[in-house]
C-alpha positions as CSV (number, residue, x, y, z in Angstrom):
1,M,0.0,0.0,0.0
2,N,1.4,3.4,-0.8
3,A,1.7,6.4,1.5
4,H,-1.4,8.1,0.0
5,A,-3.5,5.1,0.7
6,E,-2.2,4.9,4.3
7,A,-2.9,8.6,4.8
8,A,-6.4,8.0,3.5
9,G,-7.1,5.5,6.3
10,G,-5.6,2.3,4.8
11,T,-3.7,-0.3,6.7
12,Q,0.0,-0.1,7.6
13,S,2.2,-2.7,6.1
14,R,4.3,-5.0,8.3
15,R,7.4,-3.5,6.8
16,M,6.3,0.1,7.8
17,S,5.3,-1.2,11.2
18,L,8.8,-2.5,11.7
19,I,10.4,0.7,10.4
20,E,8.3,2.8,12.7
21,A,9.1,0.6,15.7
22,I,12.8,0.7,15.0
23,A,12.8,4.5,14.6
24,N,10.8,4.9,17.8
25,V,13.0,2.6,19.8
26,G,16.2,4.1,18.3
27,V,15.2,7.5,19.6
28,G,14.2,5.8,22.9
29,F,17.6,4.2,23.1
30,V,19.4,7.5,23.0
31,V,17.1,9.0,25.6
32,A,17.5,5.9,27.8
33,L,21.3,5.9,27.5
34,L,21.5,9.5,28.5
35,T,19.0,8.8,31.4
36,Q,21.1,5.9,32.6
37,I,24.3,8.0,32.5
38,I,22.6,10.7,34.6
39,V,20.4,8.6,36.9
40,F,22.5,5.6,37.7
41,P,25.1,7.5,39.7
42,L,22.3,9.1,41.8
43,F,21.5,5.6,43.1
44,G,25.1,4.7,43.7
45,L,25.4,2.6,40.5
46,R,28.7,3.0,38.8
47,V,28.5,1.6,35.3
48,S,31.0,2.1,32.4
49,L,29.9,3.6,29.1
50,G,30.5,0.2,27.5
51,D,28.3,-1.6,30.0
52,N,25.6,1.1,29.6
53,L,25.7,0.5,25.8
54,V,25.3,-3.2,26.2
55,L,22.5,-2.9,28.7
56,G,20.8,-0.3,26.6
57,S,21.2,-2.6,23.5
58,I,19.6,-5.6,25.2
59,F,16.6,-3.5,26.3
60,T,16.4,-1.9,22.9
61,I,16.1,-5.3,21.1
62,V,13.4,-6.4,23.5
63,S,11.6,-3.1,23.0
64,I,11.7,-3.4,19.2
65,V,10.2,-6.8,19.3
66,R,7.5,-5.7,21.9
67,S,6.6,-2.6,19.9
68,Y,6.4,-4.5,16.6
69,M,4.3,-7.3,18.0
70,L,1.9,-4.8,19.8
71,R,1.5,-2.9,16.6
72,R,0.6,-6.0,14.7
73,V,-1.9,-7.1,17.4
74,F,-3.6,-3.7,17.3
75,E,-3.6,-3.7,13.5
76,T,-5.2,-7.1,13.5
77,M,-7.8,-6.0,16.1
78,R,-8.6,-2.9,13.9
79,L,-9.0,-5.0,10.8
80,Y,-11.1,-7.6,12.6
81,G,-13.2,-4.9,14.2
82,T,-13.8,-3.3,10.8
83,E,-14.8,-6.6,9.2
84,T,-17.1,-7.5,12.1
85,S,-18.9,-4.1,12.3
86,T,-19.3,-4.1,8.5
87,A,-20.7,-7.6,8.5
88,G,-23.0,-6.8,11.3
89,R,-24.4,-3.8,9.5
90,R,-25.0,-5.8,6.3
91,A,-26.8,-8.5,8.2
92,R,-29.3,-6.1,9.7
93,R,-30.3,-4.5,6.5
94,P,-33.5,-5.7,4.9
């Protein structure tokens, strides 16, 4: 489906769902890394930059998978809901 169709209320492709999830989590990774660097020392946690990067990377991978899967679940629910409500309206018409 092209961008015009998506803007007009069409579905989002799996590929675009994945790209959106990666972009979203990529920005989140940078924010989380900076937050770890600032907040960890406030709690007495001394973590090297390398360890922060590894820890952030693990959580980022988990977050990408979670975000993508939730996106697909909600897209499936949206599609199923549309088909169900359309079918219900057709069934009630004389």
